[in-house]
N, CA, C and O of each residue as an XYZ file, in Angstrom:
984
protein
N      53.135    123.952    117.512
C      54.557    124.558    116.759
C      55.392    123.023    116.187
O      55.177    122.067    115.442
N      56.522    123.596    117.163
C      58.292    123.171    117.169
C      57.813    121.813    118.035
O      58.254    120.664    117.991
N      56.509    122.525    119.007
C      56.147    121.499    120.222
C      55.998    119.694    119.735
O      56.153    118.659    120.383
N      55.699    119.915    118.571
C      54.919    118.645    118.094
C      56.844    117.816    117.211
O      56.849    116.827    116.479
N      58.031    118.551    117.588
C      58.998    118.422    117.035
C      59.959    118.114    118.017
O      61.151    117.917    117.780
N      59.346    118.069    119.281
C      60.166    118.151    120.049
C      59.865    116.709    121.056
O      59.343    115.774    120.448
N      60.184    116.480    122.635
C      59.557    115.710    123.184
C      58.658    115.740    123.723
O      58.441    114.743    124.412
N      57.719    116.745    123.745
C      56.747    117.210    124.261
C      55.378    116.304    123.668
O      54.804    115.592    124.492
N      54.898    116.332    122.344
C      54.068    115.868    121.829
C      54.353    114.157    121.012
O      55.452    113.917    120.510
N      53.779    113.627    121.002
C      54.567    112.342    120.107
C      54.450    112.865    119.099
O      53.878    113.929    118.864
N      55.197    111.889    118.117
C      55.039    112.553    116.185
C      54.426    110.995    116.171
O      54.534    109.913    116.748
N      53.600    111.763    114.935
C      52.333    110.752    114.350
C      53.220    110.461    112.825
O      54.146    111.186    112.462
N      52.825    109.504    112.205
C      52.829    109.231    111.293
C      53.434    110.031    110.178
O      54.523    109.985    109.607
N      52.034    111.008    110.023
C      52.674    111.813    108.663
C      53.879    112.490    109.007
O      54.716    112.663    108.121
N      54.182    113.074    110.664
C      55.107    114.055    110.506
C      56.372    113.285    110.628
O      57.395    113.817    110.196
N      56.451    111.816    111.290
C      57.257    111.366    110.379
C      58.211    111.148    109.425
O      59.434    111.013    109.470
N      57.289    111.141    108.439
C      57.580    111.208    107.193
C      58.117    112.536    106.630
O      58.990    112.672    105.773
N      57.326    113.620    107.371
C      57.834    115.148    106.945
C      59.081    115.167    107.414
O      59.943    115.557    106.627
N      59.537    114.720    108.924
C      60.687    114.955    109.235
C      61.898    114.251    108.770
O      63.068    114.623    108.861
N      61.283    112.872    108.114
C      62.328    112.477    107.005
C      63.018    112.980    106.081
O      64.233    113.090    105.924
N      61.519    113.489    105.056
C      61.487    114.546    104.217
C      62.495    115.325    104.620
O      63.575    114.994    104.131
N      62.527    116.485    105.530
C      63.262    117.930    105.693
C      64.756    117.299    105.771
O      65.675    117.791    105.116
N      64.957    116.024    106.731
C      66.402    115.565    107.105
C      67.088    115.464    105.242
O      68.039    116.201    104.982
N      66.599    114.662    104.257
C      66.736    114.594    103.341
C      67.201    115.650    102.523
O      68.177    115.785    101.785
N      66.231    116.373    102.854
C      66.331    117.476    102.114
C      67.726    118.621    102.858
O      68.720    118.780    102.148
N      67.690    119.201    103.985
C      68.888    119.498    104.777
C      70.071    118.644    104.132
O      70.672    119.279    103.266
N      70.482    117.521    104.323
C      71.203    116.746    104.109
C      71.873    116.995    102.594
O      73.071    117.277    102.542
N      70.968    116.872    101.173
C      71.486    116.854    100.052
C      71.456    118.854     99.622
O      71.955    119.256     98.570
N      71.008    119.516    100.319
C      70.868    120.467     99.591
C      70.854    122.098    100.431
O      70.484    122.071    101.605
N      71.132    123.062    100.010
C      71.466    124.233    100.517
C      71.376    125.302    100.363
O      72.417    125.427     99.719
N      70.746    126.863    100.433
C      70.542    127.950    100.810
C      69.663    128.049     99.444
O      69.269    126.919     99.729
N      69.110    128.289     98.448
C      68.298    128.924     97.751
C      68.062    127.299     96.987
O      66.938    127.089     96.532
N      68.901    126.417     96.887
C      68.106    125.209     96.154
C      67.030    125.069     96.963
O      65.888    125.193     96.520
N      67.406    124.668     98.817
C      66.581    124.114     99.631
C      65.024    124.902     99.402
O      63.943    124.361     99.166
N      65.391    126.621     99.593
C      64.048    127.186     99.526
C      63.242    126.724     98.298
O      62.047    127.013     98.367
N      63.673    126.007     97.082
C      62.911    126.263     96.074
C      62.456    124.875     95.895
O      61.588    124.584     95.072
N      63.268    123.670     96.969
C      62.643    122.394     96.365
C      61.672    121.870     97.554
O      60.772    121.056     97.350
N      62.023    122.555     99.086
C      61.409    122.052     99.854
C      60.148    121.612     99.828
O      59.761    121.541     98.662
N      59.301    121.271    100.639
C      57.993    120.320    100.735
C      57.281    121.539    100.769
O      58.079    122.472    100.859
N      55.838    121.997    100.727
C      55.255    122.503    100.859
C      53.930    121.825    101.551
O      53.216    121.133    100.825
N      53.579    122.000    102.936
C      52.776    122.023    103.362
C      51.151    121.876    103.079
O      50.291    120.999    103.001
N      51.288    123.231    102.983
C      50.150    124.388    102.433
C      50.826    124.770    101.319
O      52.046    124.863    101.178
N      49.609    125.072    100.220
C      49.715    125.986     98.735
C      49.369    127.358     98.993
O      48.282    127.577     99.529
N      50.093    128.272     98.707
C      49.519    129.998     98.686
C      48.212    129.506     97.603
O      48.193    128.565     96.810
N      47.216    130.476     97.894
C      45.837    130.975     97.263
C      46.290    132.392     97.056
O      46.648    133.145     97.962
N      46.226    132.763     95.423
C      45.992    134.438     95.222
C      44.742    134.614     95.269
O      43.892    133.816     94.875
N      44.546    135.759     95.796
C      43.608    136.544     96.739
C      43.270    137.510     96.623
O      44.056    138.437     96.821
N      41.517    137.833     96.130
C      40.725    139.057     95.734
C      42.075    140.099     96.254
O      43.090    139.454     96.518
N      42.186    141.562     96.418
C      42.768    142.570     97.043
C      41.284    142.960     97.579
O      40.258    142.589     97.010
N      41.318    143.914     98.977
C      40.020    143.626    100.087
C      39.672    145.065     98.915
O      40.565    145.675     98.327
N      38.236    145.358     98.797
C      37.509    146.125     98.592
C      37.203    147.523     99.132
O      36.800    148.616     98.735
N      37.662    146.827    100.397
C      37.347    148.601    101.316
C      38.582    148.224    102.762
O      38.653    147.334    103.610
N      39.339    149.356    102.448
C      41.331    149.065    102.700
C      40.984    150.358    103.730
O      40.019    151.121    103.789
N      42.227    150.242    104.512
C      42.363    151.391    105.636
C      42.947    152.858    104.809
O      43.764    152.858    103.888
N      42.348    153.946    105.357
C      41.712    155.223    104.877
C      42.290    155.800    105.634
O      41.929    156.976    105.657
N      43.417    155.462    106.636
C      43.446    156.383    107.677
C      44.848    157.060    107.429
O      45.651    156.342    106.833
N      45.291    158.355    107.792
C      46.796    158.861    107.087
C      47.707    157.761    106.486
O      47.631    156.536    106.579
N      48.291    158.291    106.059
C      50.089    157.093    106.003
C      50.781    157.566    106.942
O      50.787    158.627    107.566
N      51.558    156.326    106.959
C      52.461    156.478    108.446
C      52.816    154.976    109.018
O      52.923    153.996    108.280
N      52.928    154.955    109.986
C      53.906    153.772    110.712
C      52.636    153.017    111.662
O      52.242    153.391    112.767
N      52.255    152.106    111.038
C      51.198    151.215    111.887
C      51.651    149.940    111.918
O      52.486    149.368    111.218
N      50.753    149.443    113.146
C      50.611    148.085    113.923
C      49.759    147.097    113.134
O      48.753    147.691    112.748
N      49.763    146.262    112.877
C      48.744    144.366    112.852
C      49.199    143.754    113.904
O      50.427    143.772    113.822
N      48.867    143.228    114.838
C      48.785    141.922    115.194
C      47.755    140.519    114.797
O      46.592    140.453    115.196
N      48.217    139.755    114.197
C      48.147    138.664    113.710
C      48.568    137.163    113.722
O      49.633    136.758    113.256
N      47.529    136.309    114.357
C      48.074    134.942    114.341
C      47.428    133.859    113.053
O      46.438    133.691    112.341
N      48.467    133.432    113.289
C      48.332    132.295    112.460
C      49.037    130.854    112.279
O      49.638    130.507    111.262
N      48.843    130.002    113.552
C      49.744    129.409    114.299
C      51.063    129.339    114.641
O      51.374    129.792    115.743
N      52.145    128.740    113.743
C      53.297    129.226    115.208
C      53.790    130.200    114.476
O      53.759    130.179    113.246
N      54.346    131.250    115.249
C      54.572    132.515    115.094
C      56.304    132.991    114.144
O      56.693    134.007    113.569
N      57.003    131.419    114.462
C      58.356    131.278    113.256
C      57.777    131.532    111.881
O      58.103    132.554    111.279
N      57.119    130.849    111.467
C      56.587    131.301    110.186
C      55.675    132.347    109.735
O      55.967    132.776    108.618
N      54.766    132.822    110.223
C      54.549    133.904    110.335
C      55.096    134.989    110.284
O      54.763    135.661    109.308
N      56.287    135.729    111.399
C      56.883    136.656    111.007
C      58.080    136.244    110.325
O      58.949    137.116    110.312
N      58.389    135.104    109.722
C      59.563    134.924    108.584
C      58.718    135.536    107.307
O      59.258    136.515    106.791
N      57.679    135.176    106.817
C      57.012    135.741    105.527
C      56.693    137.467    106.033
O      56.871    138.233    105.086
N      56.371    137.995    107.011
C      56.382    139.528    106.804
C      57.517    140.178    107.486
O      57.426    141.268    108.050
N      58.872    139.277    107.395
C      59.802    139.762    107.555
C      60.215    140.286    106.175
O      61.139    141.046    105.885
N      59.205    139.628    105.311
C      59.923    139.213    103.904
C      59.202    140.365    102.845
O      59.323    140.333    101.621
N      58.440    141.366    103.606
C      57.412    142.271    102.738
C      57.487    143.651    103.015
O      57.253    144.199    104.092
N      57.884    144.241    101.800
C      57.986    145.426    101.996
C      57.388    146.492    102.373
O      56.192    146.662    102.139
N      58.291    147.565    103.155
C      56.902    148.484    103.848
C      57.042    148.101    105.359
O      56.699    148.792    106.318
N      57.709    146.653    105.379
C      57.273    146.247    106.931
C      58.692    146.756    107.441
O      59.822    146.548    106.998
N      58.224    147.523    108.567
C      59.501    148.270    109.460
C      59.989    147.104    110.237
O      61.137    146.785    109.925
N      59.342    146.246    111.330
C      59.298    144.966    112.085
C      58.405    143.935    112.417
O      57.209    144.171    112.248
N      58.666    143.091    112.755
C      57.597    141.844    113.125
C      58.688    141.040    114.145
O      59.890    140.781    114.186
N      57.464    140.821    114.936
C      58.040    140.679    116.046
C      57.117    139.312    116.941
O      55.977    139.595    117.308
N      57.632    137.955    117.233
C      57.069    137.372    117.451
C      56.296    137.277    118.707
O      57.057    137.821    119.508
N      55.195    136.897    119.395
C      54.643    137.168    120.762
C      53.321    136.316    120.670
O      52.841    135.494    119.889
N      52.980    136.904    121.825
C      51.442    136.545    122.239
C      50.290    137.109    122.677
O      50.362    137.755    123.723
N      49.090    137.007    122.045
C      48.029    137.418    122.488
C      46.886    137.135    122.591
O      46.392    136.212    121.944
N      46.079    138.020    123.601
C      44.531    137.046    123.594
C      44.708    136.658    125.205
O      43.657    136.379    125.781
N      45.847    136.616    125.935
C      45.672    136.502    127.587
C      45.704    137.645    127.991
O      45.245    138.707    127.572
N      46.661    137.161    129.401
C      47.128    138.352    130.464
C      48.615    138.313    130.287
O      49.314    137.424    129.802
N      48.953    139.510    130.805
C      50.424    139.587    130.340
C      51.402    138.644    131.319
O      52.546    138.342    130.979
N      50.721    138.169    132.732
C      51.677    137.354    133.726
C      51.560    135.681    133.061
O      52.243    134.711    133.390
N      50.421    135.750    132.001
C      50.588    134.287    131.244
C      51.445    134.115    129.761
O      51.698    133.177    129.006
N      51.661    135.212    129.793
C      52.712    135.723    128.280
C      53.722    134.949    128.180
O      54.708    135.687    128.191
N      54.148    133.529    128.060
C      55.663    133.414    128.416
C      54.944    131.690    127.832
O      53.838    131.170    127.975
N      56.265    131.232    127.134
C      56.180    130.106    126.024
C      55.710    129.028    126.379
O      54.879    128.445    125.683
N      56.165    128.534    127.575
C      55.935    127.083    128.237
C      54.623    127.338    128.553
O      53.846    126.488    128.118
N      54.105    128.289    129.207
C      52.688    128.592    129.895
C      51.849    128.299    128.592
O      51.214    127.297    128.261
N      52.067    129.555    127.940
C      51.072    129.452    126.568
C      50.634    128.234    126.036
O      49.461    127.907    125.856
N      51.994    127.350    125.709
C      51.902    126.050    125.621
C      50.711    125.222    125.690
O      49.931    124.894    124.796
N      50.726    124.925    127.045
C      49.612    124.436    127.782
C      48.358    124.670    126.807
O      47.944    123.631    126.293
N      47.662    125.880    126.451
C      46.251    125.706    125.600
C      45.729    126.686    126.460
O      45.012    127.260    125.640
N      45.559    127.307    127.522
C      44.481    127.402    128.491
C      44.811    128.774    128.875
O      44.558    129.010    130.056
N      45.256    129.647    128.273
C      45.949    131.088    128.593
C      45.058    131.893    127.860
O      44.833    133.058    128.189
N      44.546    131.361    126.908
C      43.753    132.090    125.876
C      44.470    133.196    124.758
O      43.935    133.968    123.963
N      45.994    132.909    125.075
C      46.904    133.066    124.560
C      47.088    132.601    122.907
O      47.142    131.383    122.739
N      47.215    133.700    121.332
C      47.678    132.703    120.821
C      48.763    133.362    120.078
O      48.862    134.556    119.795
N      49.946    131.923    119.678
C      51.200    132.540    119.138
C      50.870    133.580    117.765
O      50.456    133.208    116.667
N      51.149    134.803    118.143
C      51.033    136.312    117.514
C      52.519    136.835    116.643
O      53.659    136.373    116.658
N      52.072    137.691    116.103
C      53.108    138.586    115.086
C      52.464    140.079    115.249
O      51.274    140.346    115.085
N      53.513    141.007    115.612
C      53.335    142.198    115.488
C      53.794    142.570    114.336
O      55.013    142.540    114.166
N      53.225    142.855    113.646
C      53.812    143.384    112.233
C      53.585    145.265    112.050
O      52.571    145.910    111.779
N      55.065    145.728    112.347
C      54.945    147.828    112.035
C      55.158    147.536    110.441
O      55.687    146.648    109.773
N      54.631    148.463    110.249
C      54.252    149.159    108.442
C      54.428    150.285    108.368
O      54.408    151.088    109.301
N      54.667    150.543    107.000
C      54.580    151.943    106.244
C      53.329    151.618    105.809
O      52.953    150.466    105.589
N      52.573    152.768    105.658
C      51.235    152.536    105.108
C      51.446    153.414    104.062
O      50.390    153.852    103.605
N      52.533    153.853    103.481
C      52.655    154.479    102.788
C      52.962    153.611    101.007
O      52.720    153.925     99.841
N      53.697    152.259    101.806
C      54.253    151.702    100.976
C      53.229    150.138    100.995
O      52.964    149.386    100.057
N      52.958    150.083    101.978
C      51.545    148.661    102.294
C      50.590    149.162    103.054
O      50.863    149.754    104.099
N      49.306    148.983    102.612
C      48.431    149.174    103.052
C      47.809    147.894    104.374
O      48.066    146.693    104.453
N      47.133    148.572    105.061
C      46.515    147.110    106.475
C      45.650    145.848    105.527
O      45.667    144.636    105.745
N      44.879    146.630    104.374
C      44.537    145.586    103.937
C      45.319    144.241    103.151
O      45.159    143.029    103.295
N      46.329    145.127    102.163
C      47.586    144.524    101.810
C      48.232    143.211    102.857
O      48.660    142.088    102.593
N      48.075    143.902    104.023
C      48.642    142.870    104.823
C      47.976    141.897    105.299
O      48.639    140.990    105.803
N      46.420    141.771    105.293
C      45.550    141.309    105.733
C      45.921    140.119    104.467
O      46.404    138.999    104.634
N      45.510    140.792    103.151
C      45.978    139.417    101.894
C      46.868    138.721    101.951
O      46.646    137.643    101.400
N      48.032    138.840    102.468
C      49.143    138.394    102.484
C      49.161    137.223    104.229
O      49.721    136.145    104.431
N      48.665    137.715    104.757
C      48.266    137.035    106.043
C      47.598    135.867    105.480
O      48.315    134.871    105.576
N      46.541    135.659    104.959
C      44.875    134.904    104.179
C      46.575    134.163    103.440
O      47.399    133.489    104.059
N      46.617    134.502    102.309
C      46.975    134.013    101.736
C      48.175    133.066    101.501
O      48.283    132.055    100.806
N      49.192    133.833    102.444
C      50.439    133.138    102.292
C      50.760    132.469    103.282
O      51.183    131.316    103.201
N      50.536    133.361    104.784
C      51.118    133.241    106.276
C      50.529    131.918    106.669
O      51.277    130.963    106.877
N      48.599    131.762    106.838
C      48.464    130.533    107.202
C      47.219    129.861    106.174
O      46.765    130.379    105.154
N      46.867    128.654    106.741
C      45.824    128.384    106.134
C      44.312    128.858    107.253
O      43.830    128.268    108.220
N      43.980    129.975    106.666
C      42.479    130.741    107.655
C      40.871    129.755    108.067
O      39.984    130.051    108.867
N      41.024    128.295    106.967
C      40.217    127.271    107.183
C      40.468    126.492    108.547
O      39.555    125.976    109.192
N      41.639    126.467    108.866
C      41.873    125.562    109.910
C      41.847    125.647    111.253
O      42.847    125.927    111.914
N      40.463    125.362    111.851
C      40.393    125.743    113.112
C      40.731    125.262    114.613
O      40.162    124.313    115.153
N      41.786    126.086    115.241
C      42.649    125.426    116.250
C      43.662    124.805    116.203
O      44.111    124.079    117.089
N      44.311    125.126    114.729
C      45.566    124.380    114.651
C      46.081    124.801    113.198
O      45.356    125.305    112.339
N      47.079    124.595    113.090
C      47.848    124.901    111.500
C      48.921    123.557    111.390
O      49.673    123.326    112.337
N      48.930    122.876    110.427
C      49.769    121.814    109.908
C      49.440    121.074    111.018
O      48.344    120.766    111.488
N      50.966    120.755    111.481
C      51.026    119.665    112.442
C      50.569    120.259    114.087
O      50.289    119.544    115.049
N      50.587    121.178    114.063
C      50.359    122.054    115.553
C      48.408    122.529    115.831
O      47.740    123.377    115.240
N      47.999    121.548    116.970
C      46.971    121.801    117.708
C      46.561    122.182    118.634
O      47.134    121.710    119.616
N      45.429    123.173    118.953
C      45.826    123.974    119.795
C      45.211    125.429    120.145
O      46.020    126.316    119.871
N      44.097    125.867    120.634
C      43.578    126.943    120.624
C      45.164    128.192    120.633
O      45.134    129.153    119.865
N      45.913    128.059    121.199
C      47.445    128.385    120.661
C      47.554    128.860    119.503
O      47.682    130.082    119.428
N      47.541    128.139    118.371
C      47.526    128.224    116.914
C      46.638    128.380    116.697
O      46.679    127.878    115.573
N      45.149    128.869    116.853
C      43.937    129.364    116.292
C      44.630    130.718    115.072
O      45.799    131.101    115.047
N      43.743    131.098    114.372
C      43.713    131.789    113.275
C      42.728    132.879    113.873
O      41.536    132.801    114.170
N      44.007    134.343    113.976
C      43.108    135.428    114.970
C      43.709    136.606    114.242
O      44.874    136.675    113.849
N      42.818    137.476    114.118
C      43.264    138.913    113.976
C      43.154    139.714    115.428
O      42.369    139.306    116.283
N      43.990    140.879    115.652
C      43.817    141.563    116.693
C      43.780    142.891    116.384
O      44.769    143.587    116.614
N      42.515    143.481    115.760
C      42.386    145.129    114.954
C      43.306    146.056    116.527
O      43.339    145.464    117.605
N      43.703    146.929    116.436
C      44.191    148.166    116.920
C      43.161    148.654    117.302
O      42.904    148.590    118.504
N      42.206    149.324    116.352
C      41.029    150.536    116.394
C      39.645    149.518    115.781
O      39.447    148.309    115.661
N      38.847    150.820    115.484
C      37.973    150.357    114.808
C      37.853    150.261    113.449
O      36.961    149.714    112.800
N      39.171    151.044    112.944
C      39.149    151.012    111.531
C      39.378    149.739    111.355
O      38.347    149.178    110.985
N      40.733    148.664    111.506
C      41.386    147.983    111.412
C      40.054    146.856    111.254
O      39.686    146.271    110.236
N      39.389    146.777    112.901
C      38.538    146.160    112.605
C      37.281    145.981    111.298
O      36.810    144.941    110.837
N      37.047    147.111    111.020
C      36.222    147.103    110.145
C      36.827    146.638    108.528
O      35.976    146.348    107.688
N      38.086    146.591    108.199
C      38.459    146.482    106.945
C      38.486    144.879    107.308
O      37.765    144.007    106.825
N      39.408    144.752    108.187
C      39.349    143.021    108.640
C      37.886    142.342    108.120
O      37.662    141.532    107.221
N      36.984    143.033    109.085
C      35.401    142.259    109.010
C      34.887    142.204    107.698
O      34.063    141.299    107.566
N      35.131    142.969    106.535
C      34.623    143.275    105.123
C      35.447    142.461    104.370
O      35.027    141.887    103.366
N      37.124    142.312    104.954
C      37.810    141.525    103.574
C      37.499    140.007    104.023
O      37.623    139.224    103.082
N      37.045    139.289    105.499
C      36.566    138.300    105.487
C      35.841    137.924    104.838
O      36.005    136.982    104.063
N      34.249    138.955    105.077
C      33.219    138.521    104.106
C      33.311    138.191    103.022
O      32.870    137.184    102.469
N      34.189    139.437    102.447
C      34.188    139.286    100.984
C      34.815    137.981    100.093
O      34.441    137.661     98.964
N      35.966    137.251    100.977
C      36.710    136.390    100.713
C      35.663    134.888    100.680
O      35.699    133.914     99.928
N      34.784    135.218    101.821
C      33.680    134.240    102.046
C      32.671    133.783    100.788
O      32.411    132.637    100.422
N      32.364    134.590    100.446
C      31.485    134.890     99.869
C      31.819    134.690     98.276
O      30.980    134.330     97.451
N      33.224    134.994     97.981
C      33.723    134.703     96.523
C      34.288    132.934     96.930
O      34.599    132.224     95.974
N      34.349    132.524     97.943
C      34.396    131.051     98.316
C      36.132    130.686     97.545
O      36.420    129.731     96.823
N      36.830    131.550     97.906
C      38.074    130.986     97.457
C      39.230    130.203     97.993
O      40.402    130.121     97.626
N      38.443    129.557     99.134
C      39.061    128.433     99.950
C      37.986    127.550     99.610
O      38.623    126.498     99.671
N      37.188    127.309     99.395
C      36.179    126.046     99.389
C      35.534    125.707    100.241
O      34.470    125.097    100.140
N      36.248    126.156    101.539
C      35.296    125.933    103.059
C      35.464    127.571    104.014
O      36.373    128.384    104.183
N      34.351    127.466    104.360
C      34.429    129.441    105.183
C      35.706    129.576    105.743
O      36.493    128.659    105.506
N      36.060    130.436    106.377
C      36.974    131.024    107.074
C      36.850    131.132    108.814
O      35.898    131.615    109.427
N      38.115    130.529    109.411
C      36.985    130.205    110.753
C      38.306    131.403    111.829
O      38.349    131.305    113.056
N      39.033    132.198    111.208
C      39.869    133.454    111.761
C      38.820    134.162    112.469
O      37.702    134.195    111.954
N      39.087    134.889    113.887
C      38.524    134.982    114.794
C      38.626    136.346    115.074
O      37.476    135.938    115.232
N      38.788    137.548    115.305
C      38.643    139.082    115.453
C      38.531    139.734    116.722
O      37.396    140.085    117.043
N      39.629    140.007    117.639
C      39.565    140.316    118.541
C      40.314    141.109    119.280
O      41.402    140.951    119.833
N      39.332    142.263    119.184
C      39.725    143.454    119.707
C      40.236    143.828    120.942
O      39.984    143.145    121.935
N      40.989    144.919    121.011
C      41.119    145.325    122.301
C      42.335    144.168    123.285
O      42.293    143.979    124.501
N      43.024    143.740    122.601
C      43.783    142.944    123.066
C      45.353    143.072    123.036
O      45.962    143.300    121.991
N      46.063    142.881    124.462
C      47.555    143.273    124.507
C      48.343    142.285    123.860
O      48.226    141.070    124.017
N      49.332    143.001    122.961
C      50.490    141.717    122.473
C      51.796    141.769    123.536
O      52.307    142.812    123.945
N      52.147    140.636    123.828
C      53.024    140.643    124.249
C      54.300    139.884    123.660
O      54.092    138.763    123.197
N      55.621    140.396    123.632
C      56.987    139.900    122.612
C      57.050    138.779    123.249
O      56.880    138.603    124.455
N      57.314    137.956    122.380
C      58.034    136.433    122.981
C      59.450    136.552    123.554
O      59.981    137.651    123.710
N      60.033    135.425    123.856
C      61.044    135.526    124.182
C      62.363    135.787    123.221
O      62.360    136.057    122.020
N      63.307    135.651    123.963
C      64.247    136.186    122.380
C      64.964    134.938    121.650
O      65.700    134.962    120.664
N      64.618    134.057    122.274
C      65.154    132.759    121.024
C      64.272    132.511    120.272
O      64.673    131.884    119.292
N      62.608    132.841    120.282
C      62.031    132.845    119.800
C      62.231    133.439    117.835
O      62.075    132.853    116.763
N      62.614    134.775    118.203
C      63.034    135.906    117.538
C      63.816    135.361    116.102
O      64.588    134.415    115.942
N      63.303    136.322    115.181
C      64.051    135.686    113.830
C      64.015    134.347    113.585
O      64.551    133.920    112.562
N      63.598    133.780    114.176
C      63.625    131.675    113.909
C      64.201    131.450    113.071
O      65.377    131.084    113.081
N      63.247    131.676    111.787
C      63.364    131.030    110.604
C      64.608    131.713    109.891
O      65.154    131.036    109.020
N      65.042    132.787    110.118
C      66.393    133.510    109.445
C      67.254    132.696    110.045
O      67.882    132.060    109.199
N      67.696    132.321    111.619
C      68.585    131.808    112.541
C      69.012    130.427    112.644
O      70.166    130.111    112.934
N      67.930    129.472    112.367
C      67.946    128.519    112.159
C      66.777    127.936    110.543
O      65.623    127.509    110.571
N      67.721    128.174    109.308
C      66.988    127.635    107.923
C      67.014    126.273    107.986
O      66.133    125.935    107.196
N      67.523    125.244    108.476
C      67.638    124.296    108.388
C      66.933    122.946    109.633
O      66.971    121.716    109.674
N      66.535    123.675    110.211
C      65.500    123.245    111.337
C      64.585    122.568    110.891
O      63.833    123.233    110.178
N      64.170    120.975    111.053
C      62.889    120.457    110.184
C      62.085    121.002    110.019
O      61.617    121.203    108.898
N      61.592    121.476    111.163
C      60.188    121.884    111.273
C      60.360    123.754    110.348
O      59.380    124.146    109.714
N      61.467    124.539    110.410
C      61.552    125.286    109.412
C      61.228    124.869    108.024
O      60.212    125.049    107.353
N      62.767    124.039    107.666
C      62.183    123.507    106.117
C      60.744    122.836    105.978
O      60.396    122.891    104.798
N      60.062    122.395    106.558
C      58.833    121.551    105.869
C      57.682    122.378    105.605
O      56.989    122.371    104.588
N      57.506    123.384    107.056
C      56.389    124.279    106.795
C      57.020    125.914    106.943
O      56.220    126.691    107.463
N      58.039    126.362    106.639
C      58.121    127.323    106.681
C      59.081    128.397    105.781
O      59.082    129.572    105.416
N      59.740    127.397    105.701
C      60.810    128.179    103.497
C      59.985    127.976    102.933
O      60.137    128.886    102.118
N      58.469    127.130    102.393
C      58.346    127.265    101.656
C      56.919    128.324    101.520
O      56.301    128.374    100.456
N      56.565    129.020    102.551
C      55.693    130.237    102.802
C      56.455    131.378    101.883
O      56.037    131.881    100.841
N      58.049    131.713    102.768
C      58.550    132.324    102.403
C      58.781    132.470    100.638
O      58.631    133.542    100.053
N      59.105    131.388    100.061
C      59.268    131.082     98.590
C      57.998    131.463     97.826
O      57.791    131.892     96.690
N      57.231    131.151     98.863
C      55.264    131.438     97.639
C      54.946    132.967     98.040
O      54.000    133.494     97.453
N      55.614    133.674     98.933
C      55.404    135.182     99.332
C      55.877    135.487     97.511
O      55.169    135.904     96.594
N      57.192    135.122     97.515
C      57.716    135.795     96.357
C      57.429    135.255     95.005
O      57.917    135.725     93.978
N      56.429    134.019     95.062
C      56.083    133.850     93.877
C      54.702    134.400     93.441
O      54.277    134.617     92.306
N      54.260    134.525     94.353
C      52.569    135.261     94.190
C      52.605    136.146     94.636
O      51.519    136.549     94.220
N      53.055    137.128     95.361
C      53.562    138.294     95.197
C      54.828    139.476     95.490
O      55.109    140.261     96.395
N      55.495    139.018     93.909
C      56.725    139.574     93.808
C      57.242    140.923     94.022
O      58.229    141.362     94.612
N      56.213    141.487     93.323
C      56.154    142.837     94.057
C      56.052    143.267     95.108
O      56.075    144.498     95.118
N      55.900    142.613     96.437
C      55.331    142.455     97.852
C      57.163    142.585     98.426
O      57.871    143.482     98.882
N      57.277    141.626     98.193
C      58.818    140.304     98.157
C      60.205    141.526     98.270
O      60.628    142.236     97.357
N      60.728    141.451     99.819
C      62.008    141.762     99.676
C      62.799    140.370     99.888
O      62.411    139.226    100.124
N      64.167    140.992     99.690
C      64.994    139.601     99.773
C      65.477    139.570    100.975
O      65.384    138.545    101.651
N      66.035    140.623    101.406
C      66.732    140.852    103.253
C      65.615    141.020    103.494
O      64.869    141.833    102.949
N      65.327    140.176    104.449
C      64.231    140.446    105.864
C      64.609    141.514    107.020
O      65.695    141.593    107.594
N      63.825    142.066    107.165
C      63.955    143.399    108.382
C      63.790    142.412    110.071
O      62.712    142.043    110.535
N      65.025    142.198    110.648
C      65.180    141.403    111.406
C      64.726    142.334    113.054
O      64.721    143.560    113.173
N      64.456    141.535    113.919
C      64.479    142.416    115.658
C      65.756    142.455    116.116
O      66.231    143.336    116.831
N      66.531    141.103    115.529
C      68.071    141.806    116.182
C      68.863    142.773    115.634
O      69.436    143.383    116.536
N      69.169    143.213    114.456
C      69.030    144.479    113.940
C      68.522    145.571    114.606
O      69.233    146.405    115.168
N      67.309    145.599    114.565
C      66.557    146.774    115.608
C      67.187    147.127    117.075
O      67.411    148.240    117.552
N      67.366    146.053    117.546
C      68.169    146.345    118.825
C      69.348    146.586    118.948
O      69.700    147.323    119.869
N      70.526    145.901    117.839
C      71.768    146.682    117.693
C      71.942    148.044    117.915
O      73.047    148.560    117.750
């Protein structure tokens, strides 16, 4: 994620060009204009609706999803109607290794993940997955997203029960049969894994730091594409972790 924009990793030539572009955007634009014209690393894909969807009684449910840097995944789902909470964190490893610096080593089994709480009277689990695969990340990239490389950036679904596992497996099979991406999905389905919230400074990062170079290049375009591709699911005012704690 952001590691490649810090001193931890050398910045590759492509990333240098992206950084230069980001800086020029920041200097010349602000607010909505920046969101409309920021360079998009990935383009959203309009996907078919799931043929098998969640059929449990309506109410609040949770989905835990991993798709690269959690800043962008959280930022997308904070703008989805029916989502009541989106928290950045870690899933796939042990509690004692669920810390940013440790997870960044790529040896903990954790993926940067987001716990999405949603009202299934407004949006279904299947529609959450549809946005996840279409807008939030590229599910054909193995153990990476954009400039970020490592198993901690893998594409993964952490189903909370057998129903979510069934829906996720069926939808992935449906998308692979339709060949909507031109390449097979590499998303792993990892049941029975606990979620651990990330440090406070990672929460609401996109909203608190909209001009951060990484956010401008990689994540602002995702929110813009959510509005473009799923206008009926888009909410202009994000649901923030900080607001829920106040």
